[in-house]
N, CA, C and O of each residue as an XYZ file, in Angstrom:
232
protein
N     -17.129    132.192    114.403
C     -16.850    132.946    115.616
C     -16.748    132.009    116.822
O     -15.912    132.203    117.704
N     -17.614    130.989    116.844
C     -17.559    130.061    117.976
C     -16.252    129.276    117.974
O     -15.758    128.883    119.031
N     -15.680    129.043    116.764
C     -14.398    128.344    116.693
C     -13.303    129.187    117.350
O     -12.453    128.662    118.069
N     -13.331    130.491    117.098
C     -12.340    131.371    117.715
C     -12.457    131.329    119.238
O     -11.450    131.312    119.945
N     -13.682    131.312    119.731
C     -13.880    131.250    121.178
C     -13.364    129.929    121.732
O     -12.708    129.909    122.774
N     -13.655    128.824    121.046
C     -13.209    127.516    121.495
C     -11.675    127.443    121.458
O     -11.053    126.941    122.393
N     -11.073    127.947    120.375
C      -9.613    127.945    120.286
C      -8.987    128.805    121.366
O      -7.965    128.437    121.945
N      -9.595    129.945    121.639
C      -9.082    130.818    122.701
C      -9.172    130.133    124.055
O      -8.250    130.229    124.864
N     -10.279    129.443    124.306
C     -10.433    128.726    125.571
C      -9.398    127.611    125.689
O      -8.816    127.398    126.753
N      -9.179    126.909    124.590
C      -8.197    125.831    124.595
C      -6.792    126.382    124.830
O      -6.005    125.789    125.569
N      -6.481    127.511    124.205
C      -5.173    128.129    124.387
C      -4.974    128.565    125.826
O      -3.913    128.334    126.405
N      -5.982    129.192    126.406
C      -5.874    129.637    127.796
C      -5.736    128.442    128.743
O      -4.969    128.498    129.704
N      -6.476    127.363    128.474
C      -6.377    126.165    129.310
C      -4.979    125.564    129.196
O      -4.408    125.112    130.188
N      -4.437    125.562    127.993
C      -3.091    125.020    127.778
C      -2.044    125.859    128.511
O      -1.142    125.324    129.155
N      -2.180    127.182    128.400
C      -1.216    128.068    129.079
C      -1.327    127.922    130.596
O      -0.313    127.925    131.295
N      -2.545    127.795    131.103
C      -2.702    127.600    132.548
C      -2.057    126.290    132.982
O      -1.445    126.211    134.047
N      -2.198    125.263    132.148
C      -1.592    123.965    132.456
C      -0.074    124.076    132.458
O       0.590    123.556    133.354
N       0.477    124.757    131.450
C       1.933    124.931    131.364
C       2.439    125.764    132.545
O       3.457    125.428    133.151
N       1.739    126.834    132.868
C       2.174    127.712    133.947
C       2.056    127.056    135.322
O       2.700    127.497    136.274
N       1.238    126.006    135.433
C       1.043    125.361    136.732
C       2.230    124.484    137.107
O       2.395    124.143    138.278
N       3.055    124.113    136.139
C       4.220    123.274    136.413
C       5.404    124.178    136.720
O       5.755    125.023    135.896
N       6.029    124.025    137.880
C       7.154    124.898    138.208
C       8.357    124.603    137.313
O       8.640    123.454    136.972
N       9.040    125.657    136.952
C      10.235    125.516    136.123
C      11.349    124.938    136.989
O      11.567    125.417    138.102
N      12.065    123.915    136.500
C      13.118    123.335    137.341
C      14.242    124.325    137.613
O      14.650    125.081    136.730
N      14.728    124.310    138.823
C      15.821    125.192    139.190
C      17.003    124.343    139.644
O      16.839    123.382    140.396
N      18.171    124.703    139.187
C      19.373    123.957    139.489
C      20.249    124.765    140.428
O      20.512    125.945    140.194
N      20.695    124.120    141.488
C      21.601    124.816    142.401
C      23.012    124.793    141.845
O      23.778    125.737    142.039
N      23.356    123.708    141.150
C      24.685    123.600    140.573
C      24.584    122.776    139.296
O      23.961    121.714    139.277
N      25.185    123.261    138.264
C      25.155    122.560    136.992
C      26.461    121.801    136.821
O      27.536    122.400    136.774
N      26.363    120.497    136.729
C      27.545    119.661    136.586
C      27.640    119.163    135.152
O      26.744    118.480    134.658
N      28.723    119.509    134.499
C      28.960    119.071    133.126
C      30.032    117.993    133.178
O      31.135    118.236    133.666
N      29.713    116.800    132.677
C      30.717    115.733    132.740
C      31.921    116.048    131.871
O      31.805    116.691    130.828
N      33.079    115.583    132.320
C      34.320    115.801    131.588
C      34.272    115.031    130.266
O      33.818    113.888    130.221
N      34.739    115.660    129.205
C      34.751    115.007    127.902
C      35.809    113.924    127.868
O      36.881    114.045    128.461
N      35.470    112.854    127.151
C      36.448    111.784    126.988
C      37.417    112.186    125.886
O      37.022    112.757    124.870
N      38.681    111.881    126.101
C      39.708    112.219    125.114
C      39.915    111.012    124.220
O      40.217    109.916    124.692
N      39.749    111.224    122.930
C      39.945    110.144    121.982
C      41.420    110.056    121.613
O      42.115    111.065    121.494
N      41.869    108.837    121.439
C      43.248    108.675    121.005
C      43.316    108.957    119.519
O      42.459    108.538    118.741
N      44.343    109.668    119.154
C      44.500    110.040    117.749
C      45.173    108.906    117.000
O      46.213    108.403    117.424
N      44.586    108.510    115.898
C      45.188    107.422    115.146
C      45.693    107.973    113.816
O      45.125    108.908    113.251
N      46.754    107.380    113.342
C      47.327    107.831    112.073
C      46.532    107.224    110.920
O      46.014    106.114    111.045
N      46.431    107.936    109.806
C      45.688    107.408    108.666
C      46.340    106.127    108.147
O      47.563    106.014    108.075
N      45.515    105.198    107.802
C      46.032    103.934    107.290
C      45.479    103.695    105.891
O      44.754    104.528    105.348
N      45.820    102.575    105.327
C      45.361    102.250    103.970
C      43.856    102.078    103.934
O      43.240    102.263    102.885
N      43.253    101.726    105.060
C      41.806    101.508    105.078
C      41.027    102.798    105.332
O      39.796    102.785    105.333
N      41.725    103.901    105.546
C      41.053    105.171    105.814
C      40.365    105.677    104.553
O      40.875    105.513    103.444
N      39.219    106.285    104.733
C      38.459    106.811    103.610
C      39.035    108.153    103.220
O      39.331    108.981    104.082
N      39.191    108.370    101.960
C      39.734    109.631    101.472
C      38.581    110.503    100.999
O      37.762    110.057    100.196
N      38.507    111.722    101.476
C      37.441    112.639    101.110
C      37.928    113.499     99.962
O      38.987    114.122    100.043
N      37.159    113.528     98.905
C      37.523    114.335     97.746
C      36.357    115.232     97.374
O      35.227    115.009     97.808
N      36.630    116.225     96.589
C      35.589    117.115     96.109
C      35.041    116.533     94.804
O      35.657    116.665     93.746
N      33.892    115.896     94.891
C      33.325    115.206     93.734
C      32.683    116.171     92.740
O      32.393    115.788     91.606
N      32.460    117.417     93.152
C      31.790    118.350     92.254
C      32.769    119.110     91.368
O      32.356    119.755     90.404
N      34.049    119.042     91.680
C      35.044    119.764     90.901
C      35.305    119.023     89.595
O      35.576    117.822     89.603
N      35.226    119.717     88.503
C      35.470    119.104     87.195
C      36.677    119.740     86.547
O      36.972    120.915     86.766
N      37.358    118.968     85.764
C      38.512    119.498     85.039
C      38.163    119.563     83.564
O      37.550    118.646     83.017
N      38.554    120.641     82.935
C      38.323    120.769     81.490
C      39.461    120.103     80.753
O      40.628    120.443     80.947
N      39.111    119.143     79.899
C      40.149    118.424     79.148
C      40.260    118.967     77.753
O      41.079    118.490     76.968
């Protein structure tokens, strides 16, 4: 029973600590513009993705 009381006290102390910090407020949210990647054509060194789990019955 004393453990429950101690845990409850710890929880309340933690919540009081969390509640004491003001939540940040933003007047304006600025999202940076995404960089555009140049599209490159596949070359001989490009990795080819295959379905390795597909099996063929011979």
